[in-house]
C-alpha positions, 0 to 999 in steps of 0.5 A: 757912445759906449762906456768904455770909450768914455773911460779910456781917456781917463785911464790914459790920463792916469797912465800918462801921469804915472809914466816916468813918475818918481813916486805916487801916494794914495790918500783918503781925503774924506772929511776935509773941508773945501778950505783944507782941500784948497790949501792942500792942493796949493801946497802940492802945486808949490812942490810940483806934485800932481794931485787928483781924485780918480775913480778906483776902477780907473786907477786899477786899469791904469796901474795894471802891469806897472810898478804902481800895481802894488797900490791896488789893495788900497783902492777902497773908498774915496781915493786921491792920487798924488804923483811927483816926477821930480822929487821922490819924497815930495808927495809923502812929505807934503801930505804927511805934513798937511795931515798933522793939521788936518787929521781927516787926511789919511795916507794909505800907501805909496810907491817911491822909486819903484818900491812899495810902502804901506802907511807906516813906510810912507810916514818914514819916507815923509821924514826924508828931506828933499834932494836939494836940502840933502845936497846942501847938507852934503856940500856944507859938510864937504866945505866945513873942513876946508873952511876950518883949514883956511881959518887955521892957516890965516891964524898962523899967518897973523901970529907970524906977522905979530 
């Protein structure tokens, strides 16, 4: 079998993974212990993030002509790809959080909702809470004035009774 026939399924797998993805982050995982890598993969799975190590040439072929093509200059050395189809900030958030305890993990770059970010940009994206947290905060801020108004009305009614 020709080498091209062996590589095509891998390129197709990466393309399928990136198809419809909200974000993708590339990291250098050199120096992580097996235990650290296992913990990282577990945290990423819990956040519904796909994380896999691919050859850089395979990623280059898969991202050609897509919004993720901006990652190509960062495909040097050992590279792992973290992709989320649901939460755009999840890969950056989980990886940056894990990098605080494992200093060997290095975020290279990423594409979040079609926009390219370098290492510093990904660090900023990592500080954004998840969609659910943001919606919860919005709902809380919307409920607060209504709850305060209800308390005031209740106090006025209690005062009138007395």
